[in-house]
N, C-alpha and C positions, 0 to 999 in steps of 0.2 A: 650449277647448270652447265658450266664448262666441262666438268667431268662426265656428266651424262652424255653430252654431245660427243666427246671423245670416244666413249665406250660404244656409242652407236656406230662409229666408224671402224670398229675393230675388224681386222682381217686375220690375225694370227690365231691358228687353231691348235698348234703344237709348239711347245717351248722346250728346247734342249738345255740341260744344266751341266752336262759333262764336259770335262776338259778336252782340248784337242788331243788326238791320238788315242781316242777310245772308240773308234769306229764311226766317227761323225760323218765321214765322207760317204761310207756305205749307207748310213742312215739317211743322209740327204737324198740319195738316189731312191732309197726305199720309200721315203715319204712322197716323192714325186710320182712314183709308180702307183701309190695308193690314193693319189688325188689330193695330197696335202702340199703340193708345190704351187708356185716356186718356193724353194726353201732357202732362207738366208743363211749363208755360211761364209767363211773367209774367202772362198772363191768369188763370191759376189763383190766383195770389196776389191779384190785383186784386179778384176776386170772392168771397174767402173770408177772414173775419176771423181764423180760427184759422191758416190758412196765413200770413197777414201777420204774426201774432204770432210764429210759429215761425221764419220766415225772417229777420225783423228781429232776433230774439234771436241767431241764428247769425251774422248780419253784424256784430253787436256783440260777438262773442267767445264765445258759448255753444258747448259741445261738440256736434258733429253727431250726430244719431241719424237716419241715412239711412232706416232702415225706417219711422220715424215721419214724417219730412219728405216722403217719396215714397210713402207707403202708398197703395195703390190705383191707382198709375200704372204703365204698361208702358214708358214712355219719358220722357225729359226733355231739354229743350233751351232755349235762350235764357237770359238772366239771370232769376232768380238762380242756377239750378243750373249754368249754363255757367262761372261763375267757379270752381266747385269741381270741375271735370272731372278734375283729377289725382287727387283723393281718390276720386271716383266710379268711375273706370276700375279702380282697385284694389279697391274694395269690391264692385263688380259685374264680376268678371273674365270672365264669359261674354258680357257685353253687347257688341253691335256699336257702333262709334263713327262719328259723322258730323261732319265739319267743313263747315258751311255757309259758303260763300265767295263773295266778289265782290272786284273789284280794290280796293285801298286807297283810291284817289281816289273811286271810285264809292261805296264805303262811307261815307267822310267826308261827301260831299255829302248823303247820306240821313240820317246820324247827326246832322249839324249842324242840319238842318231839323226834326228830330223830337225825339230824346232830349235834345240840348243845349238846345233851345228849352224843353222841358218842365222841365229842371233849373233853368233861369233863373227859371221861374215858381214853383218849389216853395217853400213856406213851412214845410214839415215837415222839420226837421233830422234826424229819426230814420227818415225814409223809406228804402226800399231804393235809390231813385234817388240819394240823397245819400250814405248810409253805405256802400253797396256799389259802385254804378256810379261815381259821381263820385270818391269818396275812395280806394277800394281798387283798382278796375280802372284808373282813370286818375290816381291819385295826386293828386287834388284839382284836376286841370287838364283836365277833359273838353272845354272849349272852345278849348284850344290845339291848333290844327290839326296842327302838326308832331309835337307830343307824342302826341296821340291816335292819329295814324297809326302812329307808332313802337310804341305799345302794341298796336295791332291786328296789325301785322306780327310783333311778338314773340310774340304768342299763336299765330299761324299756324306760326311756326317751332317753337315748343314742342310743338305737337301733332304735327308731323312727326317731331320728335326723340323723343318719348315713346311714341307709339302704334305698335304693330307694323303694318307695311304691310297685312298680310292682315286686320287687324281694322278698318282705317280706310277710309272713303269720303270723299273731298273732293267735295262737291256744290256746284257753282257755279250761280249764277242762270241759268236756262234749260236746265239739264241734263235736267230732266224725269224721267219714270218709269224709263227703262231702267237706268241705273246704280244707282239706288236699289233697285229690285226685285231686281236681280242681287246686290247686296250683302246684302240681307236674305233672299234665297232664296225669294221669293214671285213669283206671276204678276203681269204688268202688268195693271192694271184697265182696264176699258172705259170710261174717262172721262178728260177732260183733267186734267193736273196742276194742282193749285190755284194760284191767283194772288191772294194776299191782302196786306192791310196796306200799301197805298200810303201815301205820306207824308200825303196829305190825310186819309185815313181814320184814320191814327194820331193826327194832331193833334186830330181831332174827338172821340176817345174815350179817350185814354190818360192815365193818371196813374201816377206812379212810386212809389206805395205806400211 
């Protein structure tokens, strides 16, 4: 009965499974334009102390309460939620799934310049950057190129293996509106697809909470 009640309270319509630096910030804005916002993203954690507290607790082993963690959101992508995509696709069985994607080499070049650089500067050992991204996603070796790329590729393979093809969209950088709108069953908007969060912009404003 508890599960049935929880599912009756579902709000999440779209779940992102891709790593950070795969176009998630642009996708966040695109989903909002298409009516699937607010979208949960690391930005939401950065700007909200309660979000930071809840997601840090989860990363440190607390039991997940997805209705609380994602209350008020219609979609979620990027870390921290993307680390929990296996649980989320089960909890929200009607949600569409999007794997934001770029080549592994291209991803690494962006990841190294942004998130790895931010992790090296972090002094907060309880931050999501350290506890979730560095330790859990990358096994404590986010700056090891070969290892990080292997983790990235393993995540892509896992999504393909776990998510039913009819539920999944692989959205590569540059794919734009058409495949996304078709996947979500909405009209293509009369504006350009967003292009956000270049490496320079990331470095100027990002912290890993």
